TIDREN-741524 format. One record per residue: residue number from 0; y, z, x of N, C-alpha, C, O in turn. Coordinates in nm, 3 decimals. Atoms other than C-alpha are relative to their C-alpha. Last residue first. Layout:
REM residues N
NUM; Y; Z; X; Y; Z; X; Y; Z; X; Y; Z; X $
...
This chain:
REM residues 150
149; 0.029; 0.055; -0.133; 12.018; 19.655; 6.078; 0.047; 0.094; 0.108; 0.031; 0.065; 0.227 $
148; -0.105; -0.025; -0.100; 11.985; 19.794; 5.727; -0.037; -0.060; 0.134; -0.154; -0.082; 0.162 $
147; 0.064; 0.021; -0.132; 11.659; 19.784; 5.530; 0.099; 0.034; 0.110; 0.065; 0.104; 0.205 $
146; -0.095; 0.022; -0.108; 11.782; 19.923; 5.197; -0.073; -0.008; 0.133; -0.141; 0.086; 0.172 $
145; 0.001; -0.110; -0.098; 11.517; 19.880; 4.926; 0.094; -0.033; 0.115; 0.099; -0.148; 0.161 $
144; 0.089; 0.024; -0.114; 11.631; 19.622; 4.669; -0.003; 0.125; 0.087; 0.094; 0.201; 0.088 $
143; 0.009; -0.110; -0.096; 11.791; 19.649; 4.323; -0.103; -0.033; 0.107; -0.211; -0.084; 0.076 $
142; 0.125; 0.002; -0.077; 11.906; 19.365; 4.100; 0.006; 0.106; 0.109; 0.109; 0.125; 0.174 $
141; 0.004; -0.100; -0.106; 12.164; 19.368; 3.821; -0.135; -0.012; 0.069; -0.237; -0.032; 0.004 $
140; 0.127; -0.002; -0.074; 12.268; 19.106; 3.566; 0.012; 0.102; 0.113; 0.121; 0.125; 0.166 $
139; 0.007; -0.093; -0.113; 12.533; 19.098; 3.295; -0.137; -0.010; 0.065; -0.239; -0.030; -0.002 $
138; 0.135; -0.008; -0.054; 12.637; 18.829; 3.047; 0.002; 0.089; 0.123; 0.092; 0.079; 0.206 $
137; 0.005; -0.061; -0.132; 12.951; 18.871; 2.840; -0.146; 0.014; 0.041; -0.226; 0.079; -0.027 $
136; 0.120; -0.080; -0.021; 13.004; 18.634; 2.549; 0.008; 0.058; 0.139; 0.064; -0.004; 0.228 $
135; 0.043; -0.011; -0.138; 13.353; 18.514; 2.461; -0.123; 0.091; 0.005; -0.121; 0.203; -0.045 $
134; 0.010; -0.134; -0.056; 13.439; 18.401; 2.112; -0.052; -0.008; 0.142; -0.099; -0.113; 0.187 $
133; -0.007; 0.004; -0.146; 13.546; 18.102; 1.912; -0.005; 0.142; 0.054; 0.074; 0.227; 0.014 $
132; -0.134; -0.026; -0.052; 13.437; 18.154; 1.552; -0.001; 0.005; 0.152; -0.096; 0.056; 0.212 $
131; -0.008; -0.139; -0.046; 13.099; 17.993; 1.488; 0.142; 0.024; 0.048; 0.196; -0.060; 0.120 $
130; 0.019; -0.089; 0.114; 13.091; 17.676; 1.275; 0.009; 0.148; 0.037; 0.025; 0.233; -0.050 $
129; 0.097; 0.037; 0.102; 13.245; 17.468; 1.553; -0.012; 0.099; -0.114; 0.088; 0.157; -0.157 $
128; -0.021; -0.098; 0.106; 13.455; 17.651; 1.814; -0.096; -0.022; -0.116; -0.155; 0.074; -0.166 $
127; -0.069; 0.059; 0.114; 13.294; 17.441; 2.083; 0.023; 0.106; -0.105; -0.068; 0.184; -0.134 $
126; -0.061; 0.130; -0.025; 13.198; 17.556; 2.430; 0.084; -0.053; -0.114; 0.200; -0.091; -0.095 $
125; 0.071; 0.096; 0.082; 13.139; 17.928; 2.373; 0.074; -0.133; 0.014; 0.196; -0.138; 0.009 $
124; -0.065; 0.049; 0.121; 13.301; 18.113; 2.659; -0.089; -0.099; -0.073; -0.155; -0.182; -0.011 $
123; 0.055; 0.129; 0.038; 13.095; 18.313; 2.910; 0.062; -0.044; -0.132; 0.037; 0.018; -0.235 $
122; -0.065; 0.022; 0.129; 13.261; 18.603; 3.086; -0.030; -0.144; -0.038; 0.021; -0.237; 0.023 $
121; -0.059; 0.131; 0.025; 13.009; 18.668; 3.362; 0.062; 0.001; -0.139; -0.002; 0.040; -0.237 $
120; -0.040; 0.016; 0.139; 12.919; 19.005; 3.506; 0.067; -0.136; -0.014; 0.148; -0.175; 0.069 $
119; -0.095; 0.107; 0.032; 12.733; 19.062; 3.829; 0.024; -0.001; -0.150; -0.062; 0.033; -0.230 $
118; -0.019; 0.024; 0.142; 12.550; 19.353; 3.989; 0.104; -0.109; -0.020; 0.196; -0.125; 0.060 $
117; -0.111; 0.094; 0.023; 12.403; 19.409; 4.334; 0.007; -0.022; -0.150; -0.095; -0.031; -0.217 $
116; 0.007; 0.079; 0.123; 12.188; 19.711; 4.408; 0.125; -0.085; -0.012; 0.237; -0.039; 0.013 $
115; -0.130; 0.062; 0.028; 12.104; 19.891; 4.730; -0.018; -0.081; -0.128; -0.128; -0.125; -0.160 $
114; -0.006; 0.134; 0.060; 11.817; 20.130; 4.785; 0.144; -0.049; -0.006; 0.238; 0.029; 0.008 $
113; 0.082; 0.095; -0.073; 11.725; 20.430; 4.999; 0.000; -0.141; -0.057; -0.076; -0.226; -0.012 $
112; 0.012; -0.019; -0.146; 11.859; 20.686; 4.753; -0.095; -0.103; 0.060; -0.203; -0.129; 0.007 $
111; 0.091; -0.107; -0.040; 11.922; 20.547; 4.402; -0.016; 0.004; 0.152; 0.004; -0.096; 0.220 $
110; 0.141; 0.034; 0.020; 12.226; 20.319; 4.370; -0.089; 0.120; 0.036; -0.043; 0.211; 0.105 $
109; 0.090; -0.111; -0.034; 12.571; 20.473; 4.324; -0.146; -0.038; -0.024; -0.205; 0.005; -0.122 $
108; -0.061; -0.112; -0.072; 12.848; 20.209; 4.331; -0.098; 0.109; 0.043; -0.091; 0.153; 0.158 $
107; -0.002; -0.113; 0.092; 12.645; 19.897; 4.244; 0.050; 0.123; 0.075; 0.007; 0.148; 0.187 $
106; 0.115; -0.088; -0.017; 12.748; 19.620; 4.480; 0.010; 0.116; -0.099; 0.119; 0.159; -0.134 $
105; -0.026; -0.117; -0.085; 13.005; 19.389; 4.325; -0.132; 0.074; 0.023; -0.222; 0.070; -0.061 $
104; 0.118; -0.046; -0.074; 13.026; 19.053; 4.148; 0.040; 0.118; 0.086; 0.147; 0.118; 0.146 $
103; -0.030; -0.124; -0.070; 13.267; 18.936; 3.877; -0.128; 0.051; 0.065; -0.229; 0.070; -0.003 $
102; 0.113; -0.063; -0.068; 13.252; 18.573; 3.761; 0.048; 0.125; 0.074; 0.141; 0.117; 0.154 $
101; 0.100; -0.040; 0.099; 13.488; 18.428; 3.498; -0.113; 0.081; 0.061; -0.192; 0.141; -0.012 $
100; -0.047; -0.120; 0.070; 13.787; 18.422; 3.737; -0.099; 0.048; -0.106; -0.086; 0.160; -0.156 $
99; 0.013; -0.122; -0.080; 13.598; 18.184; 3.969; 0.042; 0.126; -0.076; -0.017; 0.232; -0.055 $
98; -0.115; -0.025; -0.086; 13.561; 17.915; 3.698; -0.014; 0.133; 0.074; -0.083; 0.223; 0.025 $
97; -0.099; -0.087; 0.061; 13.209; 17.842; 3.571; 0.118; 0.021; 0.094; 0.101; 0.013; 0.215 $
96; -0.123; 0.074; 0.023; 13.020; 17.540; 3.702; 0.108; 0.083; -0.067; 0.207; 0.028; -0.115 $
95; -0.039; -0.003; 0.141; 12.690; 17.723; 3.655; 0.124; -0.083; -0.030; 0.144; -0.124; -0.144 $
94; 0.111; 0.031; 0.090; 12.499; 17.666; 3.979; 0.038; -0.003; -0.147; -0.036; -0.056; -0.229 $
93; 0.058; 0.131; -0.028; 12.797; 17.641; 4.215; -0.106; -0.040; -0.102; -0.114; -0.156; -0.141 $
92; -0.097; 0.105; 0.034; 12.987; 17.931; 4.054; -0.060; -0.139; 0.022; -0.041; -0.228; -0.062 $
91; -0.020; 0.000; 0.145; 12.684; 18.161; 4.057; 0.095; -0.112; -0.040; 0.067; -0.187; -0.133 $
90; 0.120; 0.056; 0.064; 12.591; 18.065; 4.412; 0.016; -0.006; -0.152; -0.024; -0.104; -0.214 $
89; 0.008; 0.143; -0.028; 12.946; 18.119; 4.538; -0.120; -0.065; -0.068; -0.109; -0.173; -0.126 $
88; -0.100; 0.068; 0.083; 12.977; 18.458; 4.367; -0.008; -0.152; 0.019; 0.000; -0.228; -0.078 $
87; 0.042; -0.009; 0.140; 12.649; 18.576; 4.521; 0.098; -0.073; -0.091; 0.057; -0.151; -0.177 $
86; 0.118; 0.085; 0.018; 12.736; 18.453; 4.868; -0.041; -0.003; -0.147; -0.068; -0.109; -0.203 $
85; -0.045; 0.140; -0.005; 13.085; 18.605; 4.848; -0.117; -0.096; -0.023; -0.103; -0.195; -0.095 $
84; -0.074; 0.026; 0.124; 12.943; 18.943; 4.736; 0.044; -0.146; -0.005; 0.031; -0.211; -0.109 $
83; 0.100; 0.006; 0.107; 12.687; 18.942; 5.018; 0.066; -0.032; -0.134; 0.012; -0.108; -0.214 $
82; 0.072; 0.127; -0.016; 12.964; 18.858; 5.268; -0.104; -0.017; -0.111; -0.119; -0.126; -0.166 $
81; -0.091; 0.104; 0.048; 13.179; 19.144; 5.134; -0.066; -0.138; 0.011; -0.048; -0.223; -0.076 $
80; 0.002; -0.006; 0.145; 12.884; 19.379; 5.180; 0.090; -0.108; -0.060; 0.055; -0.169; -0.161 $
79; 0.130; 0.049; 0.047; 12.843; 19.269; 5.539; -0.010; -0.001; -0.151; -0.063; -0.095; -0.210 $
78; 0.018; 0.145; -0.023; 13.215; 19.301; 5.617; -0.133; -0.055; -0.052; -0.136; -0.162; -0.112 $
77; 0.031; 0.018; -0.142; 13.248; 19.645; 5.448; -0.030; -0.148; 0.021; -0.066; -0.218; -0.074 $
76; 0.139; 0.018; -0.044; 13.394; 19.613; 5.100; -0.008; -0.008; 0.152; 0.079; -0.065; 0.218 $
75; 0.015; 0.134; -0.056; 13.735; 19.755; 5.023; -0.142; -0.010; 0.055; -0.194; 0.084; 0.115 $
74; -0.131; 0.064; 0.020; 13.816; 20.052; 4.801; -0.002; -0.142; 0.054; 0.055; -0.232; -0.008 $
73; -0.087; -0.092; 0.075; 13.452; 20.162; 4.759; 0.135; -0.066; -0.026; 0.151; -0.135; -0.127 $
72; -0.117; 0.079; 0.037; 13.212; 19.879; 4.854; 0.093; 0.089; -0.082; 0.111; 0.065; -0.202 $
71; -0.093; -0.065; 0.092; 12.920; 20.041; 5.034; 0.122; -0.089; -0.022; 0.166; -0.161; 0.068 $
70; -0.005; 0.074; 0.126; 12.638; 19.831; 5.183; 0.101; 0.053; -0.100; 0.101; 0.012; -0.216 $
69; -0.083; -0.080; 0.091; 12.705; 19.951; 5.539; 0.015; -0.075; -0.132; 0.104; -0.158; -0.146 $
68; -0.001; -0.143; -0.033; 12.433; 19.838; 5.784; 0.078; 0.085; -0.100; 0.038; 0.198; -0.129 $
67; -0.125; -0.035; -0.069; 12.367; 19.504; 5.612; 0.002; 0.151; 0.027; -0.053; 0.230; -0.051 $
66; 0.011; 0.012; -0.146; 12.008; 19.398; 5.540; 0.127; 0.040; 0.075; 0.127; 0.043; 0.198 $
65; 0.099; -0.096; -0.050; 11.983; 19.519; 5.178; -0.009; -0.001; 0.152; -0.057; 0.095; 0.211 $
64; -0.061; -0.133; -0.004; 12.309; 19.337; 5.095; -0.097; 0.103; 0.057; -0.054; 0.198; 0.123 $
63; -0.094; 0.002; -0.113; 12.151; 19.002; 5.182; 0.059; 0.139; 0.018; 0.071; 0.187; 0.130 $
62; 0.082; 0.010; -0.123; 11.858; 19.079; 4.953; 0.087; -0.005; 0.124; 0.052; 0.054; 0.227 $
61; 0.056; -0.133; -0.026; 12.096; 19.199; 4.682; -0.086; -0.001; 0.126; -0.089; 0.096; 0.202 $
60; -0.107; -0.085; -0.052; 12.291; 18.872; 4.706; -0.050; 0.140; 0.032; -0.007; 0.200; 0.131 $
59; -0.026; 0.042; -0.138; 11.972; 18.668; 4.665; 0.109; 0.087; 0.063; 0.097; 0.125; 0.180 $
58; 0.117; -0.036; -0.079; 11.873; 18.868; 4.354; 0.021; -0.037; 0.148; -0.008; 0.042; 0.238 $
57; -0.010; -0.145; -0.018; 12.226; 18.838; 4.213; -0.119; 0.049; 0.085; -0.102; 0.137; 0.169 $
56; -0.106; -0.027; -0.097; 12.217; 18.461; 4.268; 0.012; 0.149; 0.028; 0.033; 0.188; 0.143 $
55; 0.045; 0.046; -0.132; 11.881; 18.425; 4.093; 0.103; 0.029; 0.108; 0.067; 0.070; 0.219 $
54; 0.102; -0.093; -0.049; 11.997; 18.643; 3.802; -0.052; -0.041; 0.138; -0.075; 0.044; 0.223 $
53; -0.063; -0.124; -0.042; 12.317; 18.439; 3.762; -0.103; 0.098; 0.056; -0.077; 0.161; 0.158 $
52; -0.070; 0.026; -0.126; 12.133; 18.106; 3.755; 0.064; 0.127; 0.054; 0.062; 0.152; 0.175 $
51; 0.102; 0.021; -0.103; 11.896; 18.239; 3.489; 0.064; -0.026; 0.136; 0.019; 0.029; 0.237 $
50; 0.063; -0.130; -0.030; 12.183; 18.378; 3.280; -0.104; -0.014; 0.112; -0.110; 0.070; 0.202 $
49; -0.097; -0.076; -0.080; 12.375; 18.049; 3.299; -0.060; 0.133; 0.042; -0.042; 0.176; 0.156 $
48; -0.011; 0.067; -0.130; 12.069; 17.858; 3.178; 0.095; 0.074; 0.094; 0.064; 0.094; 0.211 $
47; 0.121; -0.032; -0.076; 12.006; 18.112; 2.903; 0.001; -0.064; 0.138; -0.043; -0.004; 0.235 $
46; -0.011; -0.139; -0.044; 12.368; 18.081; 2.786; -0.123; 0.042; 0.082; -0.109; 0.113; 0.181 $
45; -0.100; -0.003; -0.109; 12.339; 17.701; 2.776; 0.016; 0.142; 0.055; 0.028; 0.161; 0.176 $
44; 0.062; 0.062; -0.118; 12.020; 17.725; 2.571; 0.093; 0.002; 0.120; 0.050; 0.029; 0.232 $
43; 0.096; -0.098; -0.049; 12.189; 17.968; 2.330; -0.071; -0.054; 0.124; -0.093; 0.020; 0.220 $
42; -0.072; -0.111; -0.064; 12.486; 17.732; 2.298; -0.095; 0.106; 0.055; -0.072; 0.158; 0.164 $
41; -0.066; 0.049; -0.121; 12.271; 17.422; 2.232; 0.069; 0.116; 0.074; 0.053; 0.130; 0.195 $
40; 0.105; 0.021; -0.101; 12.046; 17.602; 1.985; 0.061; -0.044; 0.132; 0.018; 0.001; 0.239 $
39; 0.049; -0.131; -0.043; 12.350; 17.728; 1.794; -0.107; -0.012; 0.107; -0.106; 0.063; 0.204 $
38; -0.105; -0.061; -0.081; 12.505; 17.380; 1.782; -0.045; 0.136; 0.054; -0.025; 0.166; 0.172 $
37; 0.000; 0.073; -0.128; 12.180; 17.227; 1.657; 0.102; 0.061; 0.095; 0.074; 0.080; 0.213 $
36; 0.124; -0.031; -0.072; 12.150; 17.495; 1.388; -0.005; -0.068; 0.137; -0.040; -0.005; 0.237 $
35; -0.010; -0.138; -0.048; 12.516; 17.464; 1.281; -0.124; 0.040; 0.079; -0.113; 0.108; 0.181 $
34; -0.096; 0.001; -0.112; 12.487; 17.085; 1.259; 0.013; 0.140; 0.059; 0.017; 0.156; 0.181 $
33; 0.066; 0.062; -0.115; 12.173; 17.117; 1.045; 0.091; -0.002; 0.123; 0.046; 0.024; 0.234 $
32; 0.102; -0.094; -0.048; 12.342; 17.362; 0.809; -0.069; -0.056; 0.123; -0.092; 0.017; 0.220 $
31; -0.065; -0.112; -0.071; 12.651; 17.142; 0.779; -0.100; 0.102; 0.055; -0.078; 0.159; 0.162 $
30; -0.059; 0.036; -0.129; 12.430; 16.836; 0.705; 0.072; 0.116; 0.069; 0.049; 0.135; 0.189 $
29; 0.074; -0.058; -0.113; 12.219; 16.998; 0.432; 0.064; -0.028; 0.136; 0.033; 0.041; 0.233 $
28; 0.008; -0.145; 0.014; 12.456; 16.943; 0.137; -0.068; 0.066; 0.121; -0.033; 0.178; 0.157 $
27; -0.135; -0.056; -0.013; 12.556; 16.592; 0.244; -0.002; 0.152; -0.011; 0.078; 0.220; 0.054 $
26; -0.038; 0.007; -0.141; 12.190; 16.501; 0.297; 0.137; 0.062; 0.023; 0.157; 0.135; 0.121 $
25; 0.079; -0.102; -0.070; 12.101; 16.624; -0.052; 0.036; 0.002; 0.149; 0.050; 0.109; 0.208 $
24; -0.054; -0.129; 0.040; 12.385; 16.416; -0.198; -0.073; 0.114; 0.070; -0.010; 0.208; 0.119 $
23; -0.125; -0.017; -0.074; 12.282; 16.109; 0.001; 0.065; 0.134; -0.036; 0.129; 0.196; 0.049 $
22; 0.028; -0.021; -0.143; 11.926; 16.146; -0.124; 0.128; 0.024; 0.078; 0.133; 0.113; 0.163 $
21; 0.047; -0.137; -0.019; 12.029; 16.190; -0.487; -0.023; 0.031; 0.148; 0.006; 0.141; 0.194 $
20; -0.103; -0.084; -0.062; 12.239; 15.871; -0.485; -0.043; 0.143; 0.023; 0.033; 0.221; 0.081 $
19; -0.066; 0.071; -0.109; 12.014; 15.686; -0.727; 0.115; 0.088; 0.051; 0.194; 0.140; -0.027 $
18; 0.028; -0.059; -0.132; 11.811; 15.937; -0.925; 0.067; -0.075; 0.114; 0.052; -0.033; 0.229 $
17; -0.015; 0.100; -0.105; 11.934; 15.876; -1.282; -0.018; 0.065; 0.137; 0.037; 0.172; 0.162 $
16; 0.132; 0.052; -0.032; 11.799; 16.132; -1.527; 0.004; -0.103; 0.111; -0.099; -0.134; 0.171 $
15; 0.078; -0.107; -0.061; 12.124; 16.327; -1.526; -0.139; -0.046; 0.040; -0.197; 0.007; 0.135 $
14; -0.051; -0.016; -0.137; 12.320; 16.005; -1.596; -0.078; 0.107; 0.075; -0.102; 0.092; 0.194 $
13; 0.051; 0.114; -0.076; 12.099; 15.933; -1.897; 0.048; 0.009; 0.146; -0.026; -0.027; 0.238 $
12; 0.142; -0.024; -0.023; 12.173; 16.278; -2.034; -0.060; -0.111; 0.086; -0.141; -0.084; 0.175 $
11; 0.008; -0.108; -0.098; 12.547; 16.220; -1.990; -0.145; 0.031; 0.034; -0.178; 0.053; 0.151 $
10; -0.036; 0.059; -0.131; 12.523; 15.885; -2.171; -0.009; 0.104; 0.111; -0.054; 0.073; 0.221 $
9; 0.110; 0.086; -0.040; 12.336; 16.051; -2.459; 0.027; -0.064; 0.136; -0.063; -0.073; 0.220 $
8; 0.113; -0.084; -0.040; 12.589; 16.334; -2.481; -0.116; -0.084; 0.048; -0.183; -0.048; 0.145 $
7; -0.023; -0.055; -0.135; 12.882; 16.089; -2.487; -0.118; 0.081; 0.050; -0.154; 0.071; 0.168 $
6; -0.062; -0.131; -0.001; 12.750; 15.901; -2.793; 0.008; 0.054; 0.144; -0.077; 0.023; 0.227 $
5; 0.100; -0.106; 0.010; 12.674; 15.542; -2.723; 0.073; 0.134; -0.006; 0.182; 0.148; 0.049 $
4; -0.042; -0.128; -0.058; 12.921; 15.265; -2.798; -0.107; 0.105; -0.025; -0.152; 0.126; -0.138 $
3; -0.067; -0.087; 0.097; 12.747; 14.940; -2.874; 0.032; 0.133; 0.065; -0.036; 0.175; 0.159 $
2; 0.087; -0.108; 0.049; 12.680; 14.728; -2.573; 0.074; 0.081; -0.105; 0.195; 0.102; -0.096 $
1; -0.037; -0.137; -0.036; 12.884; 14.412; -2.537; -0.095; 0.101; -0.063; -0.145; 0.083; -0.174 $
0; -0.024; -0.074; 0.119; 12.707; 14.075; -2.566; 0.031; 0.145; 0.038; -0.048; 0.206; 0.110 $
């Protein structure tokens, strides 16, 4: 038996009281926020991992640099300083998987008297454009050691 026609307002009110499909609607509204949070956590974790690897390599490079007789790197690095730079760059690239052009390493030009300092800069690209506009982060690290020289 067909239902008698109900007024439109009554049918609309009944639809508002209906709860089927509410969960999927809530999930659809929250999904972009959850994806953005997971993506942000992933990128920040990746940046922290790269930063930790870079700091360890810079520390090791500064220790090598502290033992060379001429730690200066003006126009061209002295052989010992160039070796310290190569070691640092190699460790950063090996531990992070970043391309060589993304890693810049050099002794600090004017360290305090009796010390040497190694510094590194990494151009770190965000992996996925996702909800954040694609951009490049720059991570920097510096370590200072007393100059021992040989």
